[in-house]
N, C-alpha and C positions, 0 to 999 in steps of 0.2 A: 666587955667583950674584947678578947685578944685577937689581934690581926697579924698574920705572918707577913713579915717584910723581907725575910731571906731564909735560906737553908744553908748551913755550913756543909761543904763538901770535903774534898780530900785535901790533905796538906800540900803546900807548895814550897819546895826547897827544905832546907834544914833549920831555918830560923823562926819557925812557928807560924808562918803565914798559911792561911786557908783560902780555898776558893769558896766564893759565896754565890749561890743561885738567888739572883735578885728577883723579889716578888713585890716590888714597890714602884710607883712611877717617880718617886723622888729619892733616888739612892744617895745623892749628894747630902741631903738633910738627914736621912736615916742612918748613914754610915759615916757621919762627920767625925773627924779625929776628936777624941775627948768625950764623945757621946757614950752614955751607959745604955745598953740595950738588954731587955729581959729575954729570957730564954724559955723554951719548952723542950726538954724537962727543965723546970724551975731550978733544980738543984745545980745546974751547970752555970748559972748566971747569978747576977747580971755580969755581962762582959763589957769592958770599957775599950773602946776602939783606939788603938795606939797608932795605926797607920792604915792607909788604903791606897791601892793603885790598880790600874787596869793593865792586864798582860794578855795580849792577843784577844781582846774582846771579853776577857773574863775578870770580874771583880776579885782582886785579892785583898784580904783584910788581915791585919795583925791585931791581937788583943793584948792589953797589959797582963803580965804574968804568964803568958804563954810564949816560951822562948825557944822551943825545939820541936822537932817533927813529931816525936811521940806524944807530947802534950797536945799538939794541934790535932793529931789523929783521934785522940779521945773526945774531941768535940764534933767529929763527923756525924752528920745527921741531925745536929741540934737545930731547932727552928729558932729564929730570931723574931721576937714579937714586940708589938706595941699595943697600947690600949687604944681602942677605937675612938675614944674622946680626943686623942691627939690628932686626928685627921680632920682637917678643915673641910667644911661642906663645899661642894662644887659651885661655881658660879653659873654653870650651864644647867637649866632646869631639866634637860633630858639626860643628864649624866648622874649616875648613882654609884656609891661605893657598895661593895658586897654586903658589908655589915648592916647597911641601911635596908636592904632587900630581905635579909634573913628574918623569918618569922611573919612576914606579911601574909595576910589572908588573900587567897586568890579566888576571884569569881569571874563568871562570863559576863559579857555585855548585857545579857538578859537578866543578870542577877543571881544565876544559879551558883552555889558554892562549889568550888573545885578542890581546894585544899590549902596547903600552907607551903611557903617557900622554905626549903630545909637546906639548900646548897646552891651554889652558882658554879658552873663549870666553864672554864675558858679554853675551849678547844677549836681555835680558828673563829668560832662564833660563840658568843656568850649564850649559855643555856640555863634556864631556871629549872632546878630540880624541885618538883612539887609533890609533897606527901599527900596521898589521897586516902580517905577512910575506906578500908576494905578493899582497896584496888592497888595495882602496881603504881609506883611513882611515875609521874608524867615529866618528860623533858620538853620544855617550851622555849623555842628561840626567843632571846630577849631583843626583839626588834619592834619598832613602833607600829608596824602593821599588825602584829599579833598581840602586842601589849600597849594598847592605846592610852592607858591611864595608869599612873603610879601616884598614889595619895599616901605619902608617908605619915602625915598627920592622923589620917584615918586608919592607918595600918592595913592598908589593902592595896591590891593592884587588880586591874581588870584585863582579861584576856578576850581576844576575839579569835578563837581557834578554827582553822579550816576543818572540814569534815575528816574524821579519822584521827585527828591529833590527840584527842583525849579518849 
């Protein structure tokens, strides 16, 4: 499974630099000079990082072979991706990466099936998007009080929803 670690934005200057919307906790590793990074769409990459710097809190990256503003603008909107196997598991037993939660079966504390995790939204609070058979998707806040158990080995997570959530 591929994970998005960044999205190429607008060009910066005339020498081929682009802004990058960072979507990783480890930008120093993911955007290290010399690193080759896959892209979505795949036809635009892989891209090799030639330089990186911060400018007013925005990550600016230059890529090998991209030397002018026009070439940089053609990359706009490109997603920078890595294989989920490249992500080290967390040492914290209560911390999970999105790709670990995707596809987990969801059931209530009483064992009733709820559905399957199909997405995770990060809008101030993490929300699990759960696909339910024959019903609308459910949005479940990913907090310990509502999700008391995550069992990656068994491929399931348990929810304790308050009245009306489901």
